[in-house]
C-alpha positions in Angstrom: 49.7 63.7 185.9 52.4 61.3 188.4 49.5 62.4 191.3 46.9 60.9 189.3 46.3 57.6 190.8 43.7 56.0 188.6 46.6 56.5 185.4 47.8 53.5 183.8 51.3 52.6 184.1 53.1 53.4 181.6 50.8 55.3 179.5 52.2 58.3 179.1 55.7 57.2 177.4 53.5 55.2 175.3 51.4 58.2 174.2 55.1 59.3 173.0 55.7 56.4 171.1 52.5 56.5 169.5 53.1 60.0 167.8 56.2 59.1 167.1 55.7 56.2 165.0 53.2 57.7 163.6 55.3 61.3 163.1 58.7 60.1 162.8 61.0 63.0 159.8 62.7 65.2 162.5 61.1 68.6 161.6 58.1 67.2 162.6 59.1 67.2 166.2 56.0 70.4 167.5 53.6 67.9 165.5 54.2 65.0 167.6 54.1 66.6 171.0 51.2 67.7 170.2 50.1 63.8 169.4 51.3 63.1 172.5 49.5 64.9 174.3 46.1 64.6 172.8 46.6 60.9 172.9 47.7 62.0 176.8 44.1 64.2 177.6 42.1 61.1 175.5 43.4 58.3 177.7 44.0 60.3 181.2 39.8 61.3 180.8 39.0 57.9 180.2 41.0 56.6 182.7 39.0 58.9 184.5 35.4 57.8 183.1 36.9 54.7 184.3 38.2 54.5 187.8 38.3 58.6 189.0 34.9 60.1 188.9 31.8 60.1 190.8 28.3 59.9 189.1 27.4 63.5 189.0 31.4 64.7 187.8 30.2 61.8 185.1 26.5 63.2 184.3 28.3 66.8 184.5 30.7 65.9 182.0 28.4 64.5 179.5 26.2 67.3 180.3 28.9 69.5 179.1 30.1 67.3 175.5 26.4 67.4 174.9 26.6 71.7 175.0 29.5 71.6 173.4 29.5 74.6 170.3 31.9 71.9 168.1 31.2 75.0 164.9 31.7 78.5 166.8 35.0 79.1 164.1 37.4 80.6 165.9 40.6 82.4 164.2 44.3 81.8 165.3 47.1 83.8 164.9 
């Protein structure tokens, strides 16, 4: 992630701190990590859309999100 020049300074630390403040019990460390990763993914995507993407890339991403079938049932094991 350090190679992404458009990423906000300190945003990854803030992702973990936000997750740690929300999920503070020590037995939920996996949940904190998952939450921090989800927040980081949203921030990186937001920064990419704001700064690093061309118009064609933005249109392609919007098209992919619109096609996304969020009702698909997937079983996890």
